[in-house]
PDB file with SEQRES, HELIX, SHEET and CRYST1 records, atoms N, CA, C and O in Angstrom:
SEQRES   1 A   66  UNK UNK UNK UNK UNK UNK UNK UNK UNK UNK UNK UNK UNK          
SEQRES   2 A   66  UNK UNK UNK UNK UNK UNK UNK UNK UNK UNK UNK UNK UNK          
SEQRES   3 A   66  UNK UNK UNK UNK UNK UNK UNK UNK UNK UNK UNK UNK UNK          
SEQRES   4 A   66  UNK UNK UNK UNK UNK UNK UNK UNK UNK UNK UNK UNK UNK          
SEQRES   5 A   66  UNK UNK UNK UNK UNK UNK UNK UNK UNK UNK UNK UNK UNK          
SEQRES   6 A   66  UNK                                                          
HELIX    1 AA1 UNK A    7  UNK A   13  1                                   7    
HELIX    2 AA2 UNK A   17  UNK A   30  1                                  14    
HELIX    3 AA3 UNK A   36  UNK A   42  1                                   7    
HELIX    4 AA4 UNK A   47  UNK A   58  1                                  12    
CRYST1    1.000    1.000    1.000  90.00  90.00  90.00 P 1           1          
ATOM      1  N   UNK A   1     -49.725 -43.784 -10.635  1.00  0.00           N  
ATOM      2  CA  UNK A   1     -49.655 -44.916 -11.548  1.00  0.00           C  
ATOM      3  C   UNK A   1     -49.898 -44.417 -12.968  1.00  0.00           C  
ATOM      4  O   UNK A   1     -50.797 -43.614 -13.215  1.00  0.00           O  
ATOM      5  N   UNK A   2     -49.108 -44.891 -13.860  1.00  0.00           N  
ATOM      6  CA  UNK A   2     -49.277 -44.580 -15.280  1.00  0.00           C  
ATOM      7  C   UNK A   2     -49.706 -45.840 -16.008  1.00  0.00           C  
ATOM      8  O   UNK A   2     -49.208 -46.933 -15.737  1.00  0.00           O  
ATOM      9  N   UNK A   3     -50.629 -45.674 -16.929  1.00  0.00           N  
ATOM     10  CA  UNK A   3     -51.094 -46.779 -17.756  1.00  0.00           C  
ATOM     11  C   UNK A   3     -50.586 -46.544 -19.158  1.00  0.00           C  
ATOM     12  O   UNK A   3     -50.819 -45.486 -19.742  1.00  0.00           O  
ATOM     13  N   UNK A   4     -49.895 -47.524 -19.698  1.00  0.00           N  
ATOM     14  CA  UNK A   4     -49.358 -47.403 -21.052  1.00  0.00           C  
ATOM     15  C   UNK A   4     -50.146 -48.322 -21.974  1.00  0.00           C  
ATOM     16  O   UNK A   4     -50.251 -49.526 -21.740  1.00  0.00           O  
ATOM     17  N   UNK A   5     -50.693 -47.731 -23.016  1.00  0.00           N  
ATOM     18  CA  UNK A   5     -51.407 -48.493 -24.040  1.00  0.00           C  
ATOM     19  C   UNK A   5     -50.536 -48.441 -25.284  1.00  0.00           C  
ATOM     20  O   UNK A   5     -50.235 -47.363 -25.797  1.00  0.00           O  
ATOM     21  N   UNK A   6     -50.139 -49.591 -25.759  1.00  0.00           N  
ATOM     22  CA  UNK A   6     -49.218 -49.629 -26.897  1.00  0.00           C  
ATOM     23  C   UNK A   6     -49.865 -49.020 -28.141  1.00  0.00           C  
ATOM     24  O   UNK A   6     -51.085 -49.020 -28.304  1.00  0.00           O  
ATOM     25  N   UNK A   7     -49.008 -48.510 -28.998  1.00  0.00           N  
ATOM     26  CA  UNK A   7     -49.481 -47.860 -30.218  1.00  0.00           C  
ATOM     27  C   UNK A   7     -50.264 -48.813 -31.112  1.00  0.00           C  
ATOM     28  O   UNK A   7     -51.199 -48.394 -31.794  1.00  0.00           O  
ATOM     29  N   UNK A   8     -49.893 -50.092 -31.116  1.00  0.00           N  
ATOM     30  CA  UNK A   8     -50.619 -51.031 -31.974  1.00  0.00           C  
ATOM     31  C   UNK A   8     -52.042 -51.250 -31.477  1.00  0.00           C  
ATOM     32  O   UNK A   8     -52.938 -51.507 -32.281  1.00  0.00           O  
ATOM     33  N   UNK A   9     -52.269 -51.156 -30.169  1.00  0.00           N  
ATOM     34  CA  UNK A   9     -53.627 -51.262 -29.635  1.00  0.00           C  
ATOM     35  C   UNK A   9     -54.433 -50.033 -30.047  1.00  0.00           C  
ATOM     36  O   UNK A   9     -55.570 -50.158 -30.502  1.00  0.00           O  
ATOM     37  N   UNK A  10     -53.854 -48.863 -29.891  1.00  0.00           N  
ATOM     38  CA  UNK A  10     -54.529 -47.623 -30.297  1.00  0.00           C  
ATOM     39  C   UNK A  10     -54.825 -47.673 -31.788  1.00  0.00           C  
ATOM     40  O   UNK A  10     -55.927 -47.322 -32.211  1.00  0.00           O  
ATOM     41  N   UNK A  11     -53.866 -48.100 -32.583  1.00  0.00           N  
ATOM     42  CA  UNK A  11     -54.040 -48.197 -34.036  1.00  0.00           C  
ATOM     43  C   UNK A  11     -55.174 -49.163 -34.387  1.00  0.00           C  
ATOM     44  O   UNK A  11     -55.963 -48.894 -35.293  1.00  0.00           O  
ATOM     45  N   UNK A  12     -55.253 -50.274 -33.678  1.00  0.00           N  
ATOM     46  CA  UNK A  12     -56.276 -51.284 -33.957  1.00  0.00           C  
ATOM     47  C   UNK A  12     -57.693 -50.763 -33.716  1.00  0.00           C  
ATOM     48  O   UNK A  12     -58.646 -51.260 -34.317  1.00  0.00           O  
ATOM     49  N   UNK A  13     -57.835 -49.771 -32.845  1.00  0.00           N  
ATOM     50  CA  UNK A  13     -59.156 -49.219 -32.558  1.00  0.00           C  
ATOM     51  C   UNK A  13     -59.627 -48.228 -33.612  1.00  0.00           C  
ATOM     52  O   UNK A  13     -60.805 -47.871 -33.654  1.00  0.00           O  
ATOM     53  N   UNK A  14     -58.700 -47.779 -34.473  1.00  0.00           N  
ATOM     54  CA  UNK A  14     -59.004 -46.746 -35.481  1.00  0.00           C  
ATOM     55  C   UNK A  14     -59.465 -45.453 -34.808  1.00  0.00           C  
ATOM     56  O   UNK A  14     -60.296 -44.723 -35.349  1.00  0.00           O  
ATOM     57  N   UNK A  15     -58.914 -45.180 -33.619  1.00  0.00           N  
ATOM     58  CA  UNK A  15     -59.230 -43.964 -32.875  1.00  0.00           C  
ATOM     59  C   UNK A  15     -57.932 -43.240 -32.560  1.00  0.00           C  
ATOM     60  O   UNK A  15     -56.848 -43.822 -32.575  1.00  0.00           O  
ATOM     61  N   UNK A  16     -58.076 -41.963 -32.277  1.00  0.00           N  
ATOM     62  CA  UNK A  16     -56.928 -41.222 -31.762  1.00  0.00           C  
ATOM     63  C   UNK A  16     -56.770 -41.583 -30.284  1.00  0.00           C  
ATOM     64  O   UNK A  16     -57.655 -42.194 -29.685  1.00  0.00           O  
ATOM     65  N   UNK A  17     -55.646 -41.201 -29.715  1.00  0.00           N  
ATOM     66  CA  UNK A  17     -55.408 -41.469 -28.300  1.00  0.00           C  
ATOM     67  C   UNK A  17     -56.473 -40.780 -27.448  1.00  0.00           C  
ATOM     68  O   UNK A  17     -56.972 -41.370 -26.489  1.00  0.00           O  
ATOM     69  N   UNK A  18     -56.823 -39.552 -27.784  1.00  0.00           N  
ATOM     70  CA  UNK A  18     -57.823 -38.833 -26.998  1.00  0.00           C  
ATOM     71  C   UNK A  18     -59.213 -39.456 -27.140  1.00  0.00           C  
ATOM     72  O   UNK A  18     -59.972 -39.494 -26.172  1.00  0.00           O  
ATOM     73  N   UNK A  19     -59.550 -39.939 -28.322  1.00  0.00           N  
ATOM     74  CA  UNK A  19     -60.836 -40.612 -28.512  1.00  0.00           C  
ATOM     75  C   UNK A  19     -60.905 -41.893 -27.684  1.00  0.00           C  
ATOM     76  O   UNK A  19     -61.936 -42.190 -27.081  1.00  0.00           O  
ATOM     77  N   UNK A  20     -59.815 -42.645 -27.656  1.00  0.00           N  
ATOM     78  CA  UNK A  20     -59.775 -43.880 -26.881  1.00  0.00           C  
ATOM     79  C   UNK A  20     -59.914 -43.592 -25.392  1.00  0.00           C  
ATOM     80  O   UNK A  20     -60.661 -44.277 -24.693  1.00  0.00           O  
ATOM     81  N   UNK A  21     -59.201 -42.587 -24.907  1.00  0.00           N  
ATOM     82  CA  UNK A  21     -59.331 -42.209 -23.498  1.00  0.00           C  
ATOM     83  C   UNK A  21     -60.756 -41.797 -23.172  1.00  0.00           C  
ATOM     84  O   UNK A  21     -61.277 -42.128 -22.107  1.00  0.00           O  
ATOM     85  N   UNK A  22     -61.381 -41.078 -24.083  1.00  0.00           N  
ATOM     86  CA  UNK A  22     -62.764 -40.648 -23.866  1.00  0.00           C  
ATOM     87  C   UNK A  22     -63.707 -41.848 -23.804  1.00  0.00           C  
ATOM     88  O   UNK A  22     -64.585 -41.900 -22.943  1.00  0.00           O  
ATOM     89  N   UNK A  23     -63.536 -42.798 -24.699  1.00  0.00           N  
ATOM     90  CA  UNK A  23     -64.375 -43.995 -24.700  1.00  0.00           C  
ATOM     91  C   UNK A  23     -64.200 -44.800 -23.403  1.00  0.00           C  
ATOM     92  O   UNK A  23     -65.172 -45.306 -22.842  1.00  0.00           O  
ATOM     93  N   UNK A  24     -62.964 -44.909 -22.941  1.00  0.00           N  
ATOM     94  CA  UNK A  24     -62.695 -45.613 -21.682  1.00  0.00           C  
ATOM     95  C   UNK A  24     -63.363 -44.873 -20.531  1.00  0.00           C  
ATOM     96  O   UNK A  24     -63.968 -45.496 -19.658  1.00  0.00           O  
ATOM     97  N   UNK A  25     -63.257 -43.552 -20.527  1.00  0.00           N  
ATOM     98  CA  UNK A  25     -63.874 -42.751 -19.470  1.00  0.00           C  
ATOM     99  C   UNK A  25     -65.390 -42.915 -19.466  1.00  0.00           C  
ATOM    100  O   UNK A  25     -65.993 -43.042 -18.401  1.00  0.00           O  
ATOM    101  N   UNK A  26     -66.010 -42.914 -20.640  1.00  0.00           N  
ATOM    102  CA  UNK A  26     -67.465 -43.109 -20.736  1.00  0.00           C  
ATOM    103  C   UNK A  26     -67.855 -44.463 -20.175  1.00  0.00           C  
ATOM    104  O   UNK A  26     -68.807 -44.567 -19.402  1.00  0.00           O  
ATOM    105  N   UNK A  27     -67.125 -45.504 -20.561  1.00  0.00           N  
ATOM    106  CA  UNK A  27     -67.441 -46.850 -20.098  1.00  0.00           C  
ATOM    107  C   UNK A  27     -67.344 -46.940 -18.575  1.00  0.00           C  
ATOM    108  O   UNK A  27     -68.232 -47.491 -17.925  1.00  0.00           O  
ATOM    109  N   UNK A  28     -66.268 -46.399 -18.013  1.00  0.00           N  
ATOM    110  CA  UNK A  28     -66.084 -46.464 -16.560  1.00  0.00           C  
ATOM    111  C   UNK A  28     -67.114 -45.608 -15.827  1.00  0.00           C  
ATOM    112  O   UNK A  28     -67.551 -45.967 -14.734  1.00  0.00           O  
ATOM    113  N   UNK A  29     -67.500 -44.490 -16.414  1.00  0.00           N  
ATOM    114  CA  UNK A  29     -68.532 -43.635 -15.820  1.00  0.00           C  
ATOM    115  C   UNK A  29     -69.885 -44.352 -15.847  1.00  0.00           C  
ATOM    116  O   UNK A  29     -70.621 -44.318 -14.861  1.00  0.00           O  
ATOM    117  N   UNK A  30     -70.214 -44.994 -16.961  1.00  0.00           N  
ATOM    118  CA  UNK A  30     -71.479 -45.722 -17.081  1.00  0.00           C  
ATOM    119  C   UNK A  30     -71.573 -46.857 -16.066  1.00  0.00           C  
ATOM    120  O   UNK A  30     -72.649 -47.134 -15.536  1.00  0.00           O  
ATOM    121  N   UNK A  31     -70.451 -47.508 -15.798  1.00  0.00           N  
ATOM    122  CA  UNK A  31     -70.422 -48.613 -14.847  1.00  0.00           C  
ATOM    123  C   UNK A  31     -70.360 -48.141 -13.400  1.00  0.00           C  
ATOM    124  O   UNK A  31     -70.393 -48.953 -12.475  1.00  0.00           O  
ATOM    125  N   UNK A  32     -70.271 -46.828 -13.206  1.00  0.00           N  
ATOM    126  CA  UNK A  32     -70.211 -46.285 -11.860  1.00  0.00           C  
ATOM    127  C   UNK A  32     -68.844 -46.423 -11.209  1.00  0.00           C  
ATOM    128  O   UNK A  32     -68.719 -46.304  -9.990  1.00  0.00           O  
ATOM    129  N   UNK A  33     -67.823 -46.673 -12.014  1.00  0.00           N  
ATOM    130  CA  UNK A  33     -66.463 -46.841 -11.498  1.00  0.00           C  
ATOM    131  C   UNK A  33     -65.734 -45.520 -11.374  1.00  0.00           C  
ATOM    132  O   UNK A  33     -64.789 -45.407 -10.593  1.00  0.00           O  
ATOM    133  N   UNK A  34     -66.160 -44.508 -12.137  1.00  0.00           N  
ATOM    134  CA  UNK A  34     -65.571 -43.185 -12.060  1.00  0.00           C  
ATOM    135  C   UNK A  34     -66.673 -42.156 -11.843  1.00  0.00           C  
ATOM    136  O   UNK A  34     -67.775 -42.286 -12.378  1.00  0.00           O  
ATOM    137  N   UNK A  35     -66.365 -41.143 -11.061  1.00  0.00           N  
ATOM    138  CA  UNK A  35     -67.276 -40.020 -10.900  1.00  0.00           C  
ATOM    139  C   UNK A  35     -67.221 -39.163 -12.154  1.00  0.00           C  
ATOM    140  O   UNK A  35     -66.356 -39.351 -13.009  1.00  0.00           O  
ATOM    141  N   UNK A  36     -68.144 -38.227 -12.256  1.00  0.00           N  
ATOM    142  CA  UNK A  36     -68.149 -37.309 -13.389  1.00  0.00           C  
ATOM    143  C   UNK A  36     -66.839 -36.529 -13.455  1.00  0.00           C  
ATOM    144  O   UNK A  36     -66.280 -36.339 -14.535  1.00  0.00           O  
ATOM    145  N   UNK A  37     -66.356 -36.083 -12.310  1.00  0.00           N  
ATOM    146  CA  UNK A  37     -65.111 -35.316 -12.266  1.00  0.00           C  
ATOM    147  C   UNK A  37     -63.913 -36.125 -12.729  1.00  0.00           C  
ATOM    148  O   UNK A  37     -63.097 -35.632 -13.508  1.00  0.00           O  
ATOM    149  N   UNK A  38     -63.797 -37.361 -12.259  1.00  0.00           N  
ATOM    150  CA  UNK A  38     -62.666 -38.205 -12.647  1.00  0.00           C  
ATOM    151  C   UNK A  38     -62.772 -38.634 -14.111  1.00  0.00           C  
ATOM    152  O   UNK A  38     -61.760 -38.705 -14.807  1.00  0.00           O  
ATOM    153  N   UNK A  39     -63.982 -38.918 -14.582  1.00  0.00           N  
ATOM    154  CA  UNK A  39     -64.161 -39.290 -15.990  1.00  0.00           C  
ATOM    155  C   UNK A  39     -63.794 -38.120 -16.897  1.00  0.00           C  
ATOM    156  O   UNK A  39     -63.169 -38.312 -17.940  1.00  0.00           O  
ATOM    157  N   UNK A  40     -64.178 -36.914 -16.503  1.00  0.00           N  
ATOM    158  CA  UNK A  40     -63.812 -35.751 -17.315  1.00  0.00           C  
ATOM    159  C   UNK A  40     -62.306 -35.511 -17.273  1.00  0.00           C  
ATOM    160  O   UNK A  40     -61.715 -35.091 -18.268  1.00  0.00           O  
ATOM    161  N   UNK A  41     -61.691 -35.774 -16.133  1.00  0.00           N  
ATOM    162  CA  UNK A  41     -60.236 -35.639 -16.019  1.00  0.00           C  
ATOM    163  C   UNK A  41     -59.536 -36.634 -16.941  1.00  0.00           C  
ATOM    164  O   UNK A  41     -58.581 -36.273 -17.628  1.00  0.00           O  
ATOM    165  N   UNK A  42     -60.001 -37.879 -16.963  1.00  0.00           N  
ATOM    166  CA  UNK A  42     -59.425 -38.892 -17.846  1.00  0.00           C  
ATOM    167  C   UNK A  42     -59.611 -38.503 -19.309  1.00  0.00           C  
ATOM    168  O   UNK A  42     -58.734 -38.745 -20.138  1.00  0.00           O  
ATOM    169  N   UNK A  43     -60.748 -37.902 -19.619  1.00  0.00           N  
ATOM    170  CA  UNK A  43     -61.035 -37.463 -20.995  1.00  0.00           C  
ATOM    171  C   UNK A  43     -60.324 -36.175 -21.362  1.00  0.00           C  
ATOM    172  O   UNK A  43     -60.362 -35.742 -22.513  1.00  0.00           O  
ATOM    173  N   UNK A  44     -59.677 -35.567 -20.382  1.00  0.00           N  
ATOM    174  CA  UNK A  44     -58.997 -34.288 -20.579  1.00  0.00           C  
ATOM    175  C   UNK A  44     -59.984 -33.222 -21.051  1.00  0.00           C  
ATOM    176  O   UNK A  44     -59.712 -32.455 -21.975  1.00  0.00           O  
ATOM    177  N   UNK A  45     -61.147 -33.202 -20.379  1.00  0.00           N  
ATOM    178  CA  UNK A  45     -62.209 -32.249 -20.675  1.00  0.00           C  
ATOM    179  C   UNK A  45     -62.667 -31.618 -19.368  1.00  0.00           C  
ATOM    180  O   UNK A  45     -62.362 -32.109 -18.280  1.00  0.00           O  
ATOM    181  N   UNK A  46     -63.405 -30.522 -19.498  1.00  0.00           N  
ATOM    182  CA  UNK A  46     -64.070 -29.979 -18.318  1.00  0.00           C  
ATOM    183  C   UNK A  46     -65.265 -30.885 -18.004  1.00  0.00           C  
ATOM    184  O   UNK A  46     -65.694 -31.681 -18.840  1.00  0.00           O  
ATOM    185  N   UNK A  47     -65.784 -30.750 -16.806  1.00  0.00           N  
ATOM    186  CA  UNK A  47     -66.976 -31.547 -16.453  1.00  0.00           C  
ATOM    187  C   UNK A  47     -68.123 -31.252 -17.405  1.00  0.00           C  
ATOM    188  O   UNK A  47     -68.836 -32.159 -17.834  1.00  0.00           O  
ATOM    189  N   UNK A  48     -68.297 -29.973 -17.731  1.00  0.00           N  
ATOM    190  CA  UNK A  48     -69.371 -29.584 -18.641  1.00  0.00           C  
ATOM    191  C   UNK A  48     -69.196 -30.242 -20.009  1.00  0.00           C  
ATOM    192  O   UNK A  48     -70.151 -30.786 -20.564  1.00  0.00           O  
ATOM    193  N   UNK A  49     -67.980 -30.193 -20.552  1.00  0.00           N  
ATOM    194  CA  UNK A  49     -67.729 -30.799 -21.864  1.00  0.00           C  
ATOM    195  C   UNK A  49     -67.989 -32.298 -21.830  1.00  0.00           C  
ATOM    196  O   UNK A  49     -68.630 -32.839 -22.731  1.00  0.00           O  
ATOM    197  N   UNK A  50     -67.490 -32.979 -20.786  1.00  0.00           N  
ATOM    198  CA  UNK A  50     -67.693 -34.417 -20.696  1.00  0.00           C  
ATOM    199  C   UNK A  50     -69.173 -34.738 -20.576  1.00  0.00           C  
ATOM    200  O   UNK A  50     -69.673 -35.629 -21.262  1.00  0.00           O  
ATOM    201  N   UNK A  51     -69.876 -34.022 -19.714  1.00  0.00           N  
ATOM    202  CA  UNK A  51     -71.304 -34.285 -19.522  1.00  0.00           C  
ATOM    203  C   UNK A  51     -72.065 -34.074 -20.824  1.00  0.00           C  
ATOM    204  O   UNK A  51     -72.958 -34.852 -21.161  1.00  0.00           O  
ATOM    205  N   UNK A  52     -71.709 -33.019 -21.553  1.00  0.00           N  
ATOM    206  CA  UNK A  52     -72.379 -32.732 -22.823  1.00  0.00           C  
ATOM    207  C   UNK A  52     -72.122 -33.839 -23.840  1.00  0.00           C  
ATOM    208  O   UNK A  52     -73.052 -34.274 -24.519  1.00  0.00           O  
ATOM    209  N   UNK A  53     -70.879 -34.303 -23.958  1.00  0.00           N  
ATOM    210  CA  UNK A  53     -70.583 -35.365 -24.925  1.00  0.00           C  
ATOM    211  C   UNK A  53     -71.159 -36.697 -24.462  1.00  0.00           C  
ATOM    212  O   UNK A  53     -71.592 -37.506 -25.283  1.00  0.00           O  
ATOM    213  N   UNK A  54     -71.167 -36.927 -23.149  1.00  0.00           N  
ATOM    214  CA  UNK A  54     -71.765 -38.159 -22.616  1.00  0.00           C  
ATOM    215  C   UNK A  54     -73.259 -38.189 -22.912  1.00  0.00           C  
ATOM    216  O   UNK A  54     -73.796 -39.227 -23.298  1.00  0.00           O  
ATOM    217  N   UNK A  55     -73.925 -37.065 -22.734  1.00  0.00           N  
ATOM    218  CA  UNK A  55     -75.361 -36.998 -23.027  1.00  0.00           C  
ATOM    219  C   UNK A  55     -75.612 -37.283 -24.501  1.00  0.00           C  
ATOM    220  O   UNK A  55     -76.616 -37.906 -24.848  1.00  0.00           O  
ATOM    221  N   UNK A  56     -74.713 -36.835 -25.370  1.00  0.00           N  
ATOM    222  CA  UNK A  56     -74.845 -37.108 -26.798  1.00  0.00           C  
ATOM    223  C   UNK A  56     -74.661 -38.578 -27.133  1.00  0.00           C  
ATOM    224  O   UNK A  56     -75.272 -39.084 -28.074  1.00  0.00           O  
ATOM    225  N   UNK A  57     -73.818 -39.269 -26.363  1.00  0.00           N  
ATOM    226  CA  UNK A  57     -73.606 -40.708 -26.560  1.00  0.00           C  
ATOM    227  C   UNK A  57     -74.830 -41.484 -26.100  1.00  0.00           C  
ATOM    228  O   UNK A  57     -75.284 -42.405 -26.779  1.00  0.00           O  
ATOM    229  N   UNK A  58     -75.359 -41.107 -24.948  1.00  0.00           N  
ATOM    230  CA  UNK A  58     -76.515 -41.798 -24.390  1.00  0.00           C  
ATOM    231  C   UNK A  58     -77.764 -41.539 -25.194  1.00  0.00           C  
ATOM    232  O   UNK A  58     -78.588 -42.437 -25.367  1.00  0.00           O  
ATOM    233  N   UNK A  59     -77.921 -40.313 -25.692  1.00  0.00           N  
ATOM    234  CA  UNK A  59     -79.121 -39.900 -26.413  1.00  0.00           C  
ATOM    235  C   UNK A  59     -78.732 -39.225 -27.717  1.00  0.00           C  
ATOM    236  O   UNK A  59     -78.882 -38.011 -27.856  1.00  0.00           O  
ATOM    237  N   UNK A  60     -78.232 -40.000 -28.676  1.00  0.00           N  
ATOM    238  CA  UNK A  60     -77.794 -39.366 -29.927  1.00  0.00           C  
ATOM    239  C   UNK A  60     -78.956 -38.641 -30.606  1.00  0.00           C  
ATOM    240  O   UNK A  60     -80.107 -39.070 -30.533  1.00  0.00           O  
ATOM    241  N   UNK A  61     -78.629 -37.545 -31.259  1.00  0.00           N  
ATOM    242  CA  UNK A  61     -79.655 -36.799 -31.970  1.00  0.00           C  
ATOM    243  C   UNK A  61     -80.208 -37.657 -33.098  1.00  0.00           C  
ATOM    244  O   UNK A  61     -79.462 -38.315 -33.824  1.00  0.00           O  
ATOM    245  N   UNK A  62     -81.490 -37.638 -33.227  1.00  0.00           N  
ATOM    246  CA  UNK A  62     -82.121 -38.409 -34.293  1.00  0.00           C  
ATOM    247  C   UNK A  62     -82.519 -37.455 -35.407  1.00  0.00           C  
ATOM    248  O   UNK A  62     -83.027 -36.360 -35.167  1.00  0.00           O  
ATOM    249  N   UNK A  63     -82.278 -37.894 -36.608  1.00  0.00           N  
ATOM    250  CA  UNK A  63     -82.684 -37.070 -37.745  1.00  0.00           C  
ATOM    251  C   UNK A  63     -84.123 -37.376 -38.077  1.00  0.00           C  
ATOM    252  O   UNK A  63     -84.589 -38.502 -37.904  1.00  0.00           O  
ATOM    253  N   UNK A  64     -84.820 -36.374 -38.553  1.00  0.00           N  
ATOM    254  CA  UNK A  64     -86.229 -36.542 -38.915  1.00  0.00           C  
ATOM    255  C   UNK A  64     -86.340 -37.436 -40.141  1.00  0.00           C  
ATOM    256  O   UNK A  64     -85.580 -37.298 -41.099  1.00  0.00           O  
ATOM    257  N   UNK A  65     -87.285 -38.340 -40.094  1.00  0.00           N  
ATOM    258  CA  UNK A  65     -87.534 -39.217 -41.253  1.00  0.00           C  
ATOM    259  C   UNK A  65     -88.472 -38.536 -42.211  1.00  0.00           C  
ATOM    260  O   UNK A  65     -89.390 -37.819 -41.815  1.00  0.00           O  
ATOM    261  N   UNK A  66     -88.223 -38.775 -43.482  1.00  0.00           N  
ATOM    262  CA  UNK A  66     -89.084 -38.174 -44.509  1.00  0.00           C  
ATOM    263  C   UNK A  66     -90.082 -39.182 -44.993  1.00  0.00           C  
ATOM    264  O   UNK A  66     -90.900 -38.873 -45.860  1.00  0.00           O  
TER     265      UNK A  66                                                      
END                                                                             
């Protein structure tokens, strides 16, 4: 099955196609709908890359306050 997302939808998100796919993969992974392997496949990343970026989304680095 192929999923087609129209260009105007992608444009409306102000994201690239790969960024949008990554966001969708994160959402589905968080909801338990996709495994780590399938979410990384959707993101077109290795499992390590996806896990690393997912960890950054869940726990963004905080800058030190002055």
